[in-house]
N, C-alpha and C positions, 0 to 999 in steps of 0.2 A: 504493498500499500504507501501512497507516496506519500508527499507532505502534504501536499496540499489536499489528498482524500483526507487524511487524518483531521485538517483542522477544520472543513468542510462536516465531519461528521462529527466532530467538537462543539461546534458553533448551533448544528439543527439537535446536538443530544441537550445543550443547556436552551434552545429554546422551545423544542419539548416539554421539559423538565418548569422550567417556567407559566410552561399553558398550565401545564398538571398544577401548581399549586397555588396559578388566581382562578382557576375551574372547581380545585379542590375546596376555595375560600370562601365562593360564590355559593356554593351547597351547604356548606355550612352555617351560610346565613341567612338560605330559602331555610334551612332545617331547622334557625332558632326563629325564627319568623314564627314556621310553622304552628312551635312547640305551645309558641308562647300567643297564640291566637286561642288555643284548643284552652289551652290552663285559664284565657277569657273568658272562653264559653260557655266552660264546663265550671266553675266559680258564680258564673250566670245566671247556669238555670239551677243551682242548691240555693242564691239568696231569692232568685226571684221566686224559687217552691217555696222557702220557707215564708218567705213574703207573705204567701198567698193561703198559708194555714197546714199548708205540707208541715209534720211532724219535718225534725230534725235523721231519725235516723231512715226515713222513706227517701227525704231531700238527699242527703248521703251518696246512695244507695243509686238515685238518679242523675246525680251527679258521675257517679264511678264507670256507671252504664258507659256516658256522654263519653267520657275520655277514653274510656275501654276501647269505643266505639273508632274514636277520631286517630288515636293508635294499632288502629286493623285489628286488632282481639276479637271477642267472638267471647259469649259468657260464658259458652264450655271452654274455654281456655282456662278463664280463668279464675273458676271453681274450683278447685282441686281435689280431687277426690276424701272419699272419706273413708276411714280404712275401714278394711274387711266387705268393702264396696269393688264391684266389678265394673 
């Protein structure tokens, strides 16, 4: 491999590495905004439910169900199996 080829490879590698870092930073920011928005909505579900007269335990369950749905879990994934059940 000639010296020019090595320089071109190093330059290309540097460009790709810089692009990868930029894209990862943007993805992290996007995921952070999504998580924050989900947390705010989940809090609003709880607050609105309680202020509407829903018992706090039920409102907490409602907020938990909302959070689980936002995060992509189903209720069956969130429930731990009881010992001795199949």
